[in-house]
C-alpha positions in Angstrom: 16.4 4.2 14.7 20.0 4.1 13.1 19.8 0.4 12.7 16.4 0.1 11.1 16.4 -0.4 7.4 14.1 2.2 5.4 12.2 0.9 2.6 13.8 1.6 -0.7 17.4 1.9 0.9 18.8 -0.7 -1.3 16.8 0.0 -4.3 15.2 -3.5 -4.5 12.1 -3.2 -6.7 9.9 -5.8 -7.3 6.8 -5.6 -9.7 4.3 -8.8 -9.6 0.9 -9.9 -10.3 -1.0 -9.0 -7.0 -3.5 -11.8 -5.3 -6.6 -11.1 -3.1 -4.2 -11.3 -0.3 -2.6 -7.9 -1.4 -6.2 -6.1 -1.5 -5.5 -3.9 1.6 -2.0 -2.9 0.1 -3.7 -2.0 -3.4 -6.4 0.0 -1.6 -3.8 1.9 0.5 -1.7 2.7 -2.6 -4.9 3.6 -4.7 -6.3 5.8 -2.1 -3.1 7.8 -1.7 -2.8 8.1 -5.4 -6.3 9.3 -6.0 -6.2 11.8 -3.1 -2.9 13.1 -4.4 -4.2 13.4 -7.9 -7.6 14.8 -7.3 -8.1 16.4 -4.0 -7.5 19.9 -5.3 -10.2 19.4 -7.8 -13.1 17.5 -5.9 -15.0 18.0 -2.9 -14.6 15.9 0.0 -17.9 13.9 0.0 -17.4 13.1 -3.6 -13.8 12.1 -3.2 -15.0 9.8 -0.3 -17.7 8.3 -2.2 -15.6 7.7 -5.1 -12.9 6.1 -2.8 -15.3 3.9 -1.3 -16.9 2.7 -4.6 -13.6 2.0 -6.3 -10.4 2.1 -3.8 -11.6 0.4 -0.7 -10.3 -2.8 0.4 -13.9 -4.2 -0.1 -14.1 -2.9 -3.7 -10.7 -4.2 -4.6 -11.7 -7.7 -3.0 -15.0 -7.6 -4.9 -13.1 -7.2 -8.2 -10.8 -9.9 -7.3 -13.6 -12.3 -6.6 -15.6 -11.3 -9.9 -12.6 -11.6 -12.0 -12.9 -7.9 -13.4 -9.3 -7.1 -13.5 -5.7 -7.9 -12.8 -3.7 -5.8 -10.4 0.2 -5.3 -10.4 1.9 -4.5 -7.2 5.3 -2.7 -6.8 7.3 -3.4 -3.8 10.4 -1.5 -2.8 12.2 -3.6 -0.5 9.1 -5.7 0.4 7.0 -2.7 1.0 4.0 -1.6 -1.3 5.1 1.4 -3.4 
């Protein structure tokens, strides 16, 4: 473990325009952020329905395919943040 680099260890941050290949990372960050922000204020079934509709990998891919929006992805030492 001592020889493994931890994400953010050297402070390297990059913000870039995301591509459809980033859909899984965008979904992961979006889901975690949404849960952190709203889990105390919503019930679980409503949360999961909203996540599936707006933050799932397939929902993000659909928005890319439809040209509905642009995403930016922050990476710290090459890891989505």
